[in-house]
C-alpha positions, 0 to 999 in steps of 0.5 A, a space after each residue: 503511513 500505518 507501516 513504512 517497513 519490511 518483513 524484518 522485524 522492527 521496533 519502530 516500523 511495521 510492515 507495509 500499509 498506508 491509509 488514504 483518508 477522504 471524507 468517510 473513505 478509508 482506503 488501506 493500501 496493503 495490510 501487512 503484519 502489524 497494520 490493524 494494531 497500527 491503525 489503533 496506535 496512531 488514532 485511526 478508526 480501524 472499524 471504519 476502513 471502507 477498502 482494502 487494496 492489496 499490491 501483492 500476496 507476500 505476507 509483509 503486504 497482506 498478512 493482517 487481512 485476517 486480523 482486520 476481518 476478525 476485529 471487525 467481526 468481534 471487536 468493532 465498537 459500532 454496528 457496520 452498515 456498509 460493505 468492506 471492499 477488498 481488491 487484489 490482483 489475480 490469485 485473490 479468490 484462491 487466497 480467500 478460499 485458503 484463508 477461509 479454510 485456515 481461519 474460518 468462515 468469518 474471512 467471507 462472512 464476518 457479520 456484514 458484507 465482504 466483497 472481494 474483487 479480483 482485478 486485472 494487473 492492467 485494469 481499473 476499478 471504480 466505486 462511483 458511490 464512494 468517489 473512489 477510482 483505482 487504476 493498476 499496472 504490473 510490476 516486476 516483483 512477483 508474477 501477480 504484483 501491481 502498482 496503484 494509482 488511486 483518485 479520491 476527492 480531487 487528489 491522486 496518490 501513487 503506490 509502487 508496492 514492491 517493484 523493480 525498475 519499470 519505465 512504464 511506471 513513470 507515465 502511470 504515476 505522472 503528476 500524482 500529488 504523493 507518490 509512496 515508493 519503496 526504496 529497499 536497497 542502496 546501489 548498486 541493487 543486490 536484486 532486480 526486484 526492488 528499487 534503490 535511490 537511484 532507480 527511485 530518482 529515475 521514477 520520480 523524474 519521470 513522474 514528477 509527484 508533488 511529494 515523494 514519500 520513501 518507504 519499505 527500506 531494508 536495514 542496510 538503507 534505513 540507517 542513512 539519509 535516503 532522501 539525500 541519496 535520491 537527491 544525489 541520483 538526480 531528483 530535486 522534488 520534495 522527498 521525505 523518508 516516511 515514519 510509521 504514524 506520519 501524515 501527508 496532506 493532498 
């Protein structure tokens, strides 16, 4: 867990970013502000990231993409000999053009191949050579937001990104080894576009993950024992409130 926090500045939680590691695969699910420094802080080889998968384009989920590319161009300790794949839902191409106009040509050409892939909100994408399979499902958060299911090295990881309650996500995440789920607000929810302990419990009961990992807690919820709230809402599986730097094994 590189960033377990939200857009609210925090001394202990960076914005959303989760690193999946398997062999020489290094897959970043979102790259929110602070992610690149977070990779270094937690002893991860930021220069070895192979894939970046974006759940949506709110700044707290993709704001560090220019930083990653800038660091890879100017500060990598090794010569990069493989492409960086960047995947995102519809709108990626337009945002890449805007980032290039704002930051410079390194967004498209940092000295090695960057392959941008705009994927359908209900699509699939496979990197057969790397052994990575990705599946996407639309979420009720932004008009382009998606949840992600990643299959690598015989393990399955689910990532909600930001989402409101969505019954279809239960079957989508069915049986994943780890489900990284946002749990933004206490019940009752102040908005319909984020999850709460009650709606997370409903999702987890439908998906039955090996481990439920809670992230993206706003301060009003972060002060409490959130796994206890999820259990009180009816979910009895293993539940952890993640901290930056925490690791989970599949």
